[in-house]
C-alpha positions, 0 to 999 in steps of 0.5 A: 498828231500823236495820240498823246498829244490828243490825250493831253489836250482832251484831258486838259478841259472839263467833260462838258467842253470836250466836244468843242475841244475835240472839234477845234483840235480836229480843225487844227490838225486838218489845216496844219495850224496855218490859219491859226498862225496867220490869224494869231500873228494879226491879233497880236499885232493889233493888241501890241498897237492897241496897247501902245496907243493906251500907253501914249494916251496915259502919258497925255493925261493931266496929273490929278490934283493932290496925288503924290508924285512918283520919285 
């Protein structure tokens, strides 16, 4: 990573959180983002599955009495 990227990352956070962000940035730089990409893909898949299950559950709920119907 270039110094410009590190500067952009560190300037985007509040001063009390710079230590955490710096450590996280260094871990990503060290690992090359491989662990992050694998974990992110899995988390995104789980989130999509949960969203789909929630939408299907919402479709199965009975309508509220007296609620206006959609056109």
